N, C-alpha and C positions, 0 to 999 in steps of 0.2 A: 504493499500500499503506498503510495508516493505521500511525501509530507509536504504540507505546504504554508509557507507564513505568511499571513494578514498584517502587513503596517499599515494603520489608520489611526488618525486622532481623535475620529467620531465613532463611538460605540456601535450605533446602529447599522452603519456601515461595516465592521466587523461581523456583528451579527448575523446581517442579510449574506455575505460571501460566506462565513463560516456553513450558515445552513446549504446554501447552491451546492458548496462542494463535497459537506458531506455527504448527501444525497445520490454524488457521483461517486462514493464509496473514496474519498480522499480522506487522510488524516489531517486534521487544521491545528495549527499554531497562531495566536493573536500577540500584537506589540503595539503599544498605543504612543509609543515615541520612538526617535532613534535610539534611543541607549538602550531600549528592554529590546528593540528589534536586532541590534548587535551582539546582545546575550544570548539569543535566540540562537541564533546564526550559529554561534560559537560552541553550545551546550547541545544542541538537539539536531544538528544538522538537516534545515530542510533541503528538498530537492528542487524547490521554486518559491521565491518569495514575490508577492503583489505587495509592490512600494507605494505609498501614495507620495506624489511630488512634495507636499505642503506638510511639513510637521513643525510642530511648535518648537522645537529643540535643534533642527537641522535640515537644511534641505534635500531635496531627493538626490541631487548630485551629488554633495556629501557623503550621506548613508551608503548611495550606492560605492563609490570609490570604496569606503571603510568595509563592506560587507565582502566586497571583491576581492580585498587584500587578505580576508580569512580564507575563502573558496574561491578562486577563480575562475571553477568551472559552471559556478550556481547562474541558475538562470532566474533573472529578474525581469517582470513585467512592470512599469509603469502605470500608478493608475493618478488621471489629471483631471479638473475640470476642464470644460471647453476654453474658456480663454488662456490656457496654459499649453496649449498643444505644441507652440513652437519649443517653449523649454522641456517637455516631453522628449519631441524629435532628436533634440542635442544629446539628452542622456542616452540615446541608441547608438552616439558618437564616442560614447565612454564604455559602452558595453552590455548595457539591456538590451534584453532579446526584442521586446515591443511595449506599447503602451496601451492603455484602454481609457476612452473619454467619459466620465461619468455624465450623466446617468447611463448606465449600458444595459442590454438584456442578457438575461441567463446563456442562453443559448449563445451568444457572441465570447462570454467569459469561457464556458467550457471548450468552444473550439480553439481557442486561441490557447488556452493553458495545456488541453490534449497535443495540439501541435507543438508547442516549447517542450513537453517533456516527451514528443517522440527524439526532438533535437538533443536533447538531453541522453538518453538511454542511447543512443547514435555515436554520440562522444566519447559516453563510458565505453561502449563496445569498441570500438576505436582504438581506445587506450589499452584496453585489455589485449586486443588482437597484436597490438606493438609488444607490448608487455610478453606476450607469449613467443612472438616471432624472435624476439629479442633472446629470448631462452635456448633457442637452437645456438648461438654461441656461449653457451654457458653450461656449467657441470650441475647436474641435477642428483641432488643424494645430500643425505644428514646422515651415513654413517662414518664413522671414524676415520676409515680410509678416504674417502671423498675429502673430509675435511684436513687432513693431514695432505692431500696433493692439492687444494690449493693453497694452503700455507707454503708448498713446495714453490708452487707457481708464484706466488707474489716473494718469494724470495729471490728467486732467480732471474725473472722479468726485465727488471733494472738493468741488469751485469749483463754485460756482452760477453758470456760464457758461452761454450758450446753445451748442449744437452742432450742427453740420450733417454728415450721412452721404450720401454719394456712391457710388453703388455699382448694378451693373447689379439687374433684377430677379433674386432669389432668392439671391443675396450673404449675406444676414443682416444685413441692418440693423437690423428690429426686435429681433431677439438683441443685437446692441451695444449700442442705446437699452437695453435693460431691464438688461444687464450694468453701464449707467452708472449708472443709477437704482439697481440692487442694491448697488453699492460707494458708493453717496453719503450724505450725512446724511439724504436724503427716502427713504431706502429701506424704510423702515416704514409709510410714506404710500402713498397711491394712485400707478400707473402705470395711464393712461390712454392706449389708441392709438385714433388716428383717422387713416382712409383718406382723404384729402384727395378723391380723385379719385372717391368713391363718394355724395358728399354733393350732391344736386341743389342748384343754386342757391337756389331758392326757400325751401328748407330748412335754408340754411346758419345764420342767424341763430337758430332754434331747436334745430339738433344741437348750436351751440356755445354759445350763450351762454343757453340753457332759454327756458322763455316762461314768462308769468302764466296764470292760468285765464281764460279766456272772449278771449286775445289773439287766437285766430283760430276759424273753424267747426272744430267735434270738439277743441278743447282743453280738455277738462272740469276738466283737475285743473294745477295749478302743476306744473311739470316743471324741473328743474336740467340746466344744459347741462355738455359737455364740460370746460370749464374749472373750473367749482364741483365736478365730481365728480373732478377732479384737484386739487384746493386742497391746497396745504400737499405736493404728491407732481409728478409728472412727467407732462406732456405729450409724446406723440408724435405728431409731424404728418408722416405717412408718405405721399410723392408729393407733397409742397406745390407741386410745379411744375405740378401740374395745377387748380390753383385759379384762377377767372376774376378777372381785375383788380378787381371791384368786391367779392368776398369778399375779395381780400387788403387791402383799404384798412380792412374793419370789423376783420382780426385782427391787423393792425399798432397800431390802435388800441388794442386789447384789452391787446397785449403791449407798447406802449408808458407805457400808465396804468397796468396792472396793475390792470385794472377794467373791470368789464361790466354791459350793461342788457341785461334780460331782453327779448323780444320782447313787448311790450305793458306792459311797465314803466316807470318812472320813477326807479327807485333807484338809483344806483352802486352796485355791490357791489364790495367789495374781491376778489381773489384774488391767490393768492402761489403761481406752477406756473415749475416750471422747464420751458423748452422745447427740445425735441430734434426737430429736422426732419430730412425726408429724400429724396432724390430720385433717379431710377433716370435721368436726363441731367445733361446738363452745362449746369446753370442758369444761368450766365452767357450763352451762348446765346441763352435767354429773356430777360433783360434786352437784350441787345443788339437786340433783335427787337420790343421792347415788350410783349412778353408778361410779364412778370414785374417788380414793383415794386423800384428799387433800393434804395429806405429800408427795406425791408420783407427783401431779402436780408441785409443789414448786421446787420438787428436778430436773425436767426437763425444767423446766419454768425460768430459771435466765435470758435469753432475749428473746422476741420473735418477729418474723418475720412473718408479714401480706404478703400472695400471693393474688394479686386481681384475680378476674375472669377476663377471656378475654374480654367478654362485657363491661368491664369498662377500659377498655387500648386497644379500637379500632384503637388507631394511629398506633399502633404496627401490625396490622393485616397485611398491606401490606408488612411488612418488614417480617415477620413469614411466609408469605405466599411464599415468593421468596425463602427464606432461604429454603424450603422443597420442592419447585419445584426443585432445583438444585440437592439437595438430591436423588430424586425420578428419574431425568434425568438421571443420573449417574445410577443408580438400574435398570432403564429398558432400559438402551442404548437408550432414546432418547434425541431430541434436540430442546423440547419447548420453546419459547422464553419469554412467560411471558403470564398474563393475559388479557383478555379484559377491556372496561369499565364496562359492563355490570356485569363480573364476579367480578372485586373490590367491586360496589356496593352491589352483592351480600352480599358478605362477611360481608360486613360494617353491612350492616340490618340484619344479623343472629344473634339471642342470645346466640348462642355457649353454649350449656349444658353441652358438655364436655370438653369444652375448649382447651386449646392449642393440647390435644391427640385429639380428634375429627377435629381440623383442619387441622391437619398432615393426618389424615386416610381420611378426604374430599379431600386433595391435591392429596393423593395417587391413588385415585380412576381415579380422573381428568387426570393424567399424563398414567393411564393405557388405558384409554379407548378413551382418545382425538387423534383427527387425522388432527387436524389443527394447525399450528405455534403458535394461541395464545387459550388459554383454555377459552372458554368463559362460560355464566351463565348454558348452558344447562349441562355442564358436571359436575358440583358440586352436588354432589347428596348427597342432606341435608338428613340428619333423621326426622328433624322435628318433635322431640319428646316435645310434649308439646308446639311447637310454629310452627304450622305449616302455619300462617297468615304468619312469616316473610320472607319466601321467594319470593323475587319480581319476577313479571312476566319479560319475555323477551323484550317486548315491552314498559315496563315504563324506561322513559327516565332519564339520570342520576340525581340524588338529591344532592344538595352541601349544602343547610341549616345547615347540621348539623356534617358537616364533615370538621375536622380539617385541619389545614395548611398541616402537614405532610403527610394526606391520600390523600389531592389535589395536593402534589407533586409526590405522588405515580402515581396518575392519566395522571400528566404531564412527568414524566419519560415514560410510555408507548405510550404516544401520539410520543414522540421525536423519543423512538426506532422504532414507526413501519416508520415513516416519513423516517428515516433515512434506514431502510430496503427497501422501496419503492421506492427509490432513489433520495428522495426528493418531489414527488408526493405525495401531502397532498390528494387528492381526492382517490388515491386507497389506501392510508394508510387508511384513514377512511372507505372504503370498508372491506379492512381486519380484523378491529377490529370490523366491525359489526356498526358501528353508522355514521351518516351523518358527512357529511362536516361541517355543523351550529353547530352540536353538538362539534366537534372537536374547532372548533373556540373560542365557549361559553367557554368551560374547560379552554383555555390558557389563556382567557381574563379575568375570575375569578380568576386564580392564580396571575394575574400581579396586579388584585388589591390593 
């Protein structure tokens, strides 16, 4: 229910407006002067203000300025007598949404207010979407592992040292690299990512260092390579452990000398790049077996950040799932409210061999095919590669023995939202979630213990 503040020094006007708005199911607040109005905005945070231009203690322009300082997004509609229309129009230049001239009819008031509130909801939605889109470049999670990684990012970002990221495929190594770049003095310069395993050996020099015109058949133009593209920025070398030894020597020389020579060229070109490298395996084993150069390893390994597998940070699964759900709702123009208890249990008990990337894909498919307000376990199409036994059956009761307080909190949040959506009817909420009323009470009770 939207909250509307009526500011007018005439009591009968406040009473009339309040009745009109309450009949339309709006909640109303009242203030008879500017001082009261400012206090109401601070304390009760209305969605919209109907503000009389002439108040005994302050004029409309000043009141508008004061309340906009408290809440810049607040919708303000001016109330004015016929002779003050010009002044009311001027307030729109100062941030008022519209004005109404006294005397006015009920339909006109409601029409203007509903239009204004639509604008407000749209602004809030855009703000929310921007916030969610911003999270695409943030680490989602509250686990101790994620908190430690965020601390490490803050520590290394301002310092121009090489960083080595180690973690399984899908754990978010490129995201961490981008965060380090974003928080570094190089943030306004290029971030260039290279998949080292995808470059054929014959094309390595051309890809990394560029080539001159005529350097080889088909080289009709001079082309700069990844090092020059990333100049004064960050070069992210993903899956560096896949590089053959011959390429490793050339890469080491470029990092060591801070210079490259384009293929077919003779001139040394200075390059200033920060190196962040990543591997999905323990690269030390490759060094011991002679597959990776020891000297290159130490060049790219001034600071190491280890990224945990998703199965080792299960506290974060509900948060990640909710984040991906919001994004997929936008992508597929859906309005799925959340996950059922059995869906949360399934996700917590699954091994996630593909880590965050696999979780994102599972949620994407679920949102696409779901026909209900809440995604249940049946919509979670796990690949089950290497762990088919980990998908729990739909009739299995929720297990709490190995669930953290954070994961249990996610379940309680689901229950509270479902109860609210069901108008406080817990039996209906439990039915919508596919659980019994007793299961609901047990979940809430365990959370309180």
